[in-house]
N, C-alpha and C positions, 0 to 999 in steps of 0.2 A: 503494501502501499505502499509506500515510499514514506513513512514514518519517522522524523527523526533525520531525516535525508536531504541537503540543500547543496545548490550550486554557490561559492562564495566569491569564486576567484574566474578568472581566466586567462591565459597568455595568448596569445593571439603573434604568430610569426608568420609574416608575408616576405618574402619575394618575386617581383616581379620583371618580367623585361615588357617595358612601355616604348614605342617608337616613338620618337619626336615628343618625348617628354623631359624636361628636369627637373635634377635631384629636390627644389621646393617644392617648383607646383607639384613632384606625386606625393611626396613628405605631407603637403596640403589636403590632396584627396583622401589620405588614406587615413588623416588626422580627421576627418569630415566626415566620412563613411563613418570610423569606432564611434564618432562621437551621437551620428542618428541612427546607432543599429537600434530598430525595434528590439529584436533580444537580448543584448542588453540590457536594454531596459527594463523589461518584462524582468528578467534573469535577477535584476537590484543587486548585481555583482559588479567586484570589480575586476574592469578589464584594463589588460595591458597592451601594446601591440611593437613588433619589432619589426619594422619596413623597410625592407633593402632594395631599389633599384641597379637594377643588373643592367652593365651596359653594355 
C-alpha cells in the first residue's frame, strides 16, 4: 500500500549534444525545465540537476 514510503530527493544527470546552442543557453533551458517540471512539483522533493553539453 506504500505506507511509510516517500520520495524525498531526485538527482538528475543530463548529458546532451545539441547542434547550434552554446553552453549558457543550454544551462538556461535545462534550469527552466527543472524549475517548471510538474512531476517535481507533485513529488515536493529536493531535485538536483547536473547538465552537461557535449561538443
